[in-house]
VEXDREN-2710 file (C-alpha; in Angstrom, 1 decimal):
% VEXDREN-2710
k/r/px/py/pz
1/MET/48.1/48.4/-31.4
2/PRO/48.5/44.3/-30.7
3/HIS/46.5/43.5/-28.3
4/ARG/48.3/41.9/-25.2
5/GLN/47.2/39.3/-23.4
6/SER/47.4/38.9/-19.4
7/TYR/49.5/36.3/-18.1
8/ALA/49.0/33.5/-15.6
9/GLU/50.0/34.2/-12.0
10/PRO/51.7/30.6/-11.7
11/GLU/51.4/29.6/-8.3
12/THR/52.2/25.8/-8.5
13/GLU/54.9/23.5/-10.0
14/SER/53.0/23.3/-14.2
15/LEU/52.7/26.8/-14.6
16/ASP/50.3/26.1/-16.6
17/LEU/47.1/28.1/-15.2
18/SER/46.4/30.0/-18.3
19/PRO/42.8/30.0/-19.3
20/ALA/41.4/28.4/-22.7
21/GLY/42.4/30.5/-25.4
22/GLU/45.3/32.9/-23.7
23/GLN/48.2/32.9/-25.2
24/PRO/51.5/34.7/-23.7
25/THR/52.2/36.1/-27.2
26/GLY/55.1/38.1/-26.8
27/ARG/53.5/41.0/-29.2
28/ARG/53.7/38.3/-32.4
29/ARG/53.6/39.6/-35.9
30/ARG/51.2/37.0/-37.9
31/ARG/51.7/36.1/-41.4
32/ARG/49.7/33.6/-42.1
33/PRO/46.8/31.5/-40.2
34/ARG/48.8/29.1/-37.7
35/PRO/48.0/27.0/-34.9
36/ARG/47.1/28.6/-31.8
37/TRP/50.5/28.3/-29.9
38/GLN/53.0/30.4/-30.7
39/ARG/55.2/28.0/-32.1
40/VAL/59.4/28.3/-29.8
41/ALA/62.3/26.7/-31.4
42/LEU/65.9/26.1/-33.4
43/ILE/65.5/24.9/-36.6
44/THR/68.0/28.2/-37.6
45/PHE/70.3/25.1/-36.8
46/VAL/67.9/22.4/-39.2
47/VAL/67.9/25.4/-42.2
48/LEU/71.6/25.3/-42.0
49/ALA/72.0/21.9/-43.3
50/VAL/70.2/23.3/-46.1
51/LEU/72.6/25.3/-47.7
52/GLY/75.7/22.4/-46.9
53/GLY/77.0/20.6/-49.4
54/GLY/77.8/22.7/-52.1
55/GLY/73.7/23.3/-51.9
56/MET/74.1/27.1/-51.2
57/ILE/72.4/28.3/-54.8
58/ALA/68.8/25.4/-53.9
59/GLY/68.7/26.1/-50.9
60/GLY/69.7/30.0/-50.9
61/LEU/66.6/29.5/-53.4
62/TYR/64.4/28.0/-51.0
63/LEU/64.9/30.3/-48.2
64/ARG/64.7/33.4/-50.1
65/SER/61.1/31.8/-50.9
66/VAL/59.6/30.7/-47.7
67/GLU/61.7/33.3/-45.4
68/SER/58.4/36.6/-45.8
69/ASP/56.5/33.4/-44.6
70/ILE/58.3/32.6/-42.0
71/GLU/56.0/34.3/-38.7
72/ARG/57.6/36.8/-37.0
73/VAL/57.6/37.7/-33.0
74/ASP/58.4/40.5/-31.4
75/ALA/60.8/39.5/-29.1
76/PHE/62.5/42.7/-27.3
77/GLY/59.4/45.3/-27.6
78/GLY/59.3/46.5/-23.7
79/VAL/63.0/45.4/-22.6
80/PRO/64.3/48.4/-21.0
81/GLU/67.8/49.2/-23.0
82/GLU/69.3/50.1/-19.3
83/SER/69.0/46.6/-18.2
84/ARG/70.9/43.9/-20.7
85/PRO/74.0/43.0/-20.7
86/GLU/76.9/45.4/-22.9
87/VAL/78.0/43.4/-26.0
88/VAL/81.6/42.7/-25.4
89/ALA/82.7/40.1/-27.5
90/LYS/81.9/41.7/-31.0
91/GLY/81.3/39.6/-34.2
92/ALA/80.1/36.9/-32.2
93/MET/76.0/36.0/-31.8
94/ASN/74.0/34.7/-29.4
95/ILE/70.5/32.8/-29.7
96/MET/68.0/32.6/-27.1
97/ILE/66.5/29.1/-28.9
98/LEU/62.7/28.4/-26.9
99/GLY/61.0/25.6/-27.7
100/SER/57.5/23.9/-26.6
101/ASP/55.7/20.5/-28.0
102/SER/51.9/22.4/-28.2
103/ARG/50.4/18.5/-28.4
104/ASP/52.0/17.1/-25.4
105/PRO/48.8/16.1/-23.1
106/GLU/51.4/18.1/-20.3
107/ASN/51.6/21.2/-22.1
108/SER/48.2/21.4/-23.2
109/SER/47.5/25.4/-22.7
110/GLY/51.2/26.2/-24.1
111/SER/51.9/28.3/-21.7
112/ARG/55.4/27.3/-20.8
113/THR/58.9/26.5/-22.6
114/ASP/59.7/23.1/-22.3
115/THR/63.3/24.0/-23.7
116/ILE/65.9/27.1/-23.4
117/ILE/69.1/27.3/-25.2
118/LEU/71.3/29.8/-25.5
119/ALA/73.1/29.2/-28.8
120/HIS/76.7/30.5/-29.0
121/LEU/78.1/31.4/-32.2
122/PRO/82.4/32.4/-32.5
123/LYS/83.1/35.7/-34.0
124/ASP/84.8/32.7/-36.5
125/ARG/81.9/31.0/-37.3
126/SER/83.7/27.7/-37.2
127/SER/81.4/26.1/-34.6
128/ALA/78.7/26.4/-32.0
129/GLN/78.0/25.9/-28.9
130/LEU/74.2/25.0/-27.4
131/ILE/73.9/25.5/-23.7
132/SER/70.6/24.0/-22.5
133/ILE/69.2/25.8/-19.2
134/PRO/66.7/23.2/-17.7
135/ARG/63.1/24.6/-17.0
136/ASP/62.9/24.4/-13.6
137/SER/66.4/26.4/-13.0
138/TRP/65.7/28.3/-9.8
139/VAL/66.6/32.0/-11.2
140/ASN/66.3/35.6/-10.7
141/VAL/62.4/36.7/-13.1
142/PRO/62.7/40.3/-13.3
143/LYS/59.1/42.2/-13.1
144/SER/57.2/42.4/-16.5
145/PRO/55.9/45.9/-17.2
146/GLU/52.4/44.3/-16.4
147/GLY/53.9/43.6/-12.5
148/ARG/53.7/40.2/-12.7
149/GLY/57.3/38.7/-11.5
150/GLY/60.2/40.8/-9.4
151/ARG/60.8/37.4/-7.9
152/ASP/62.6/33.8/-8.2
153/ALA/61.0/31.5/-9.5
154/LYS/61.6/28.7/-12.3
155/ILE/63.0/30.3/-15.4
156/ASN/60.2/29.2/-17.5
157/ALA/57.6/31.1/-15.2
158/SER/59.3/34.1/-16.7
159/PHE/57.5/32.7/-20.0
160/ALA/54.2/32.4/-18.5
161/TRP/54.3/35.6/-16.5
162/GLY/55.5/37.9/-19.7
163/GLY/55.9/35.6/-22.6
164/VAL/59.0/36.5/-25.0
165/PRO/60.1/39.8/-23.4
166/LEU/60.1/39.2/-19.9
167/MET/62.2/35.2/-21.3
168/VAL/64.7/37.6/-22.8
169/GLN/65.4/39.7/-19.5
170/THR/65.5/36.3/-17.5
171/VAL/68.0/34.9/-19.4
172/GLU/70.3/38.1/-20.0
173/LYS/70.1/38.5/-16.4
174/PHE/71.0/35.0/-15.2
175/THR/73.3/34.6/-17.8
176/GLY/74.8/38.1/-17.9
177/VAL/75.2/37.3/-21.9
178/ARG/73.3/39.9/-24.5
179/VAL/70.6/38.0/-26.3
180/ASP/70.9/38.9/-30.4
181/HIS/68.1/37.1/-31.8
182/VAL/65.9/34.4/-31.1
183/THR/63.9/31.8/-32.7
184/MET/61.2/29.2/-31.7
185/VAL/59.9/26.3/-32.5
186/ASP/56.8/24.1/-31.3
187/PHE/58.8/20.1/-30.7
188/ALA/55.6/18.5/-32.7
189/GLY/56.8/19.8/-35.2
190/PHE/59.4/17.5/-35.4
191/LYS/57.8/14.6/-36.2
192/GLU/57.2/16.4/-39.9
193/ILE/60.6/17.4/-40.3
194/VAL/61.9/13.7/-39.5
195/ASP/59.1/12.5/-41.4
196/ALA/60.5/14.5/-44.7
197/LEU/63.9/13.4/-43.9
198/GLY/63.1/9.8/-44.1
199/GLY/63.8/9.4/-40.4
200/ILE/66.7/9.8/-38.5
201/GLU/69.6/7.2/-36.8
202/ILE/69.3/7.2/-33.0
203/THR/71.6/5.3/-30.3
204/VAL/69.3/4.9/-27.2
205/ASP/71.8/4.1/-24.2
206/LYS/69.6/2.4/-22.1
207/GLY/65.9/0.8/-23.1
208/PHE/63.0/2.3/-21.4
209/THR/58.9/2.5/-22.2
210/SER/57.8/6.1/-22.8
211/THR/54.6/7.1/-21.4
212/HIS/52.6/9.3/-22.9
213/SER/53.2/8.2/-26.9
214/LEU/51.8/8.7/-30.0
215/ASN/50.6/4.9/-29.9
216/PRO/47.2/4.7/-29.8
217/ASP/47.3/2.6/-26.0
218/GLY/50.2/5.5/-24.9
219/ARG/53.3/3.4/-24.6
220/ARG/55.8/2.9/-26.7
221/GLU/59.0/0.1/-25.8
222/PHE/62.6/1.8/-26.8
223/VAL/65.4/-1.1/-26.9
224/ALA/69.2/-0.6/-26.5
225/GLY/71.0/0.0/-29.0
226/ARG/71.4/2.2/-32.9
227/GLN/67.8/2.3/-34.6
228/THR/66.2/4.4/-37.6
229/MET/63.4/6.8/-35.7
230/ASP/60.6/7.9/-37.6
231/GLY/59.0/11.2/-36.7
232/ALA/56.1/9.9/-34.0
233/THR/59.1/7.6/-32.6
234/ALA/61.1/10.3/-32.7
235/LEU/58.9/12.8/-30.7
236/ASP/57.9/10.5/-28.1
237/TYR/61.6/9.8/-27.6
238/ALA/62.5/13.3/-27.1
239/ARG/60.0/14.2/-24.7
240/GLU/59.9/11.5/-22.0
241/ARG/61.3/12.3/-18.8
242/TYR/58.7/10.5/-16.4
243/ALA/60.3/6.8/-17.0
244/PHE/64.1/8.0/-15.7
245/ALA/65.2/9.3/-12.6
246/ASP/67.3/12.2/-13.5
247/GLY/64.0/13.6/-15.6
248/ASP/64.6/17.1/-17.2
249/PHE/67.9/15.8/-17.5
250/ARG/68.1/12.7/-19.1
251/ARG/65.2/14.5/-21.7
252/ILE/67.3/17.5/-22.3
253/LYS/70.1/14.8/-24.0
254/HIS/67.7/13.2/-25.6
255/GLN/66.7/16.3/-27.3
256/GLN/69.9/17.6/-28.1
257/GLN/70.3/13.6/-29.7
258/VAL/67.1/13.9/-32.5
259/ILE/68.3/18.2/-33.6
260/LYS/71.9/16.6/-34.0
261/ALA/70.2/13.5/-35.9
262/ILE/68.7/15.7/-38.1
263/LEU/71.4/17.8/-38.6
264/ASP/73.3/15.0/-39.4
265/LYS/70.8/13.5/-42.0
266/ALA/69.4/16.9/-43.5
267/ALA/73.4/17.1/-44.4
268/THR/74.0/13.8/-45.5
269/GLY/70.9/11.9/-47.1
270/GLY/70.5/13.9/-50.4
271/VAL/68.2/16.1/-49.7
272/LEU/69.1/18.5/-51.9
273/ALA/69.3/16.2/-55.0
274/ASN/66.1/15.1/-54.6
275/PRO/63.9/18.3/-55.0
276/ALA/60.5/16.1/-53.1
277/LYS/62.1/15.4/-50.2
278/LEU/63.7/19.3/-49.8
279/ASN/60.0/20.8/-51.1
280/SER/58.4/18.7/-47.7
281/PHE/62.0/19.8/-45.8
282/VAL/61.1/22.9/-46.4
283/LYS/58.0/23.1/-45.7
284/ALA/57.8/21.1/-42.6
285/THR/60.1/23.4/-41.0
286/THR/59.4/26.7/-41.3
287/ASN/56.0/25.0/-40.6
288/ALA/57.4/24.8/-37.0
289/VAL/59.7/27.8/-37.1
290/ALA/58.8/31.3/-36.0
291/VAL/61.6/33.8/-35.5
292/ASP/62.2/37.6/-34.2
293/GLU/61.7/40.1/-36.6
294/SER/65.4/40.8/-37.6
295/MET/66.4/37.4/-38.0
296/SER/67.3/36.7/-41.2
297/LEU/67.7/32.8/-41.7
298/LEU/69.0/33.3/-45.3
299/ASP/71.6/35.5/-44.4
300/LEU/72.6/33.3/-40.8
301/ALA/72.5/30.0/-43.1
302/MET/74.9/31.6/-45.8
303/GLU/77.5/32.8/-42.8
304/LEU/77.4/29.4/-41.2
305/ARG/77.2/26.7/-44.4
306/HIS/80.0/25.1/-44.0
307/LEU/79.3/24.5/-40.2
308/ARG/78.2/20.9/-39.6
309/SER/77.3/18.6/-36.2
310/GLY/80.8/17.6/-36.0
311/ASN/81.5/21.4/-35.3
312/LEU/78.4/21.5/-33.0
313/GLY/78.5/21.4/-28.8
314/PHE/75.8/20.4/-27.1
315/PHE/76.3/21.3/-23.1
316/THR/73.3/21.8/-20.1
317/CYS/74.0/24.4/-17.7
318/PRO/75.9/23.9/-14.7
319/THR/73.4/22.8/-11.4
320/LYS/73.8/21.0/-8.5
321/GLY/70.5/19.1/-8.9
322/THR/67.2/19.4/-7.9
323/GLY/65.5/21.0/-4.4
324/ARG/62.8/22.0/-3.2
325/MET/61.5/25.9/-2.6
326/GLY/58.4/26.1/-0.7
327/SER/55.9/23.9/-2.5
328/GLU/57.9/23.5/-5.6
329/SER/60.8/21.3/-6.8
330/VAL/63.2/23.0/-8.5
331/VAL/66.6/22.8/-10.5
332/LEU/69.3/24.3/-8.6
333/VAL/72.2/25.8/-10.4
334/ASP/75.7/25.5/-9.5
335/THR/76.7/29.1/-9.5
336/PRO/79.9/30.0/-9.4
337/LYS/80.3/27.2/-12.7
338/ALA/77.6/28.5/-14.2
339/LYS/79.5/31.7/-14.1
340/ARG/82.7/30.8/-15.0
341/LEU/80.2/29.4/-18.5
342/PHE/78.6/31.8/-19.2
343/ASP/81.9/34.6/-18.4
344/ALA/83.0/32.9/-21.3
345/VAL/80.3/32.6/-23.4
346/ARG/80.3/36.5/-23.3
347/ARG/83.9/37.2/-23.9
348/ASP/83.8/34.5/-26.8
349/ALA/86.4/32.8/-25.2
350/VAL/85.7/29.3/-26.9
351/PRO/88.7/27.1/-24.9
352/GLU/87.2/28.4/-22.0
353/ILE/83.6/27.8/-22.8
354/LEU/84.6/23.7/-23.3
355/SER/86.7/23.8/-20.6
356/ALA/83.5/25.2/-17.8
357/ALA/80.8/22.9/-19.3
358/LYS/83.0/20.1/-18.6
END
């Protein structure tokens, strides 16, 4: 029986109270030594690009060779089946994507999930809808087997209280959507992924100064306009929230931009035609990713080999802005609108998803 770590009971806004050395691992099964933090998220969609553009054979061989080395997590262990939503649209797939940044100074203990995305893949696999749930969304968190939770809190408290399984329960209870798979990535790994691609193109809508940059002085200036970003620059861009009045909402938008730019570059940047670049790209992605025990990236990528970033929709769970619950600053969910959105996801009603997400 794997050792179960204890989870720190959050009492402040940061939820970052785990003692040094403790990690809410969610019953992970390690295949090789890794950095201390559980890596958390969405490289599934980056990997899809490897198989596109006529490169199924080359991409398939690469994925087959590395899949056995990908880190796995027991995401559903201990999740009561009777508490889970029923499958309504057979053939559709819903993937919970968790993301964190183990090198971010704000997240030194690695006990938080900075990014939560519910990715819906319709039955016909012709598109994908990625719905970001702000990490400070005020929701009901079920009680963990250790007795933590069982009350309203920020949604990312569920990870601190019960690891991946409690996060699955919380997202399922909040959305009413059954989670089929979980993927996790350390956003700090984006630096190596972007560098392996030779940089990505991003359009900065408004200039700003990054407040915790990878630069030695801790600052980086971003000017408005289209530009090529290397890995360090893209990571700074995706991290920043204090420079904006809308904080995490702007950070969600920037992270979505980076994800889309990675997909675009991987699909069109000559990755498959360049063995060295392909090797660097695959190595960088596998070093940043963990997935649940039943997920096959190769099978999923083969199913979605024709999917491109133009068929991906990036959305955010409807909210009423921010507010306070006691001493905590939280995101207030627009419950009626969120219910319509996730009910459409549950039924695989893509036109309704697109309408409800506006």
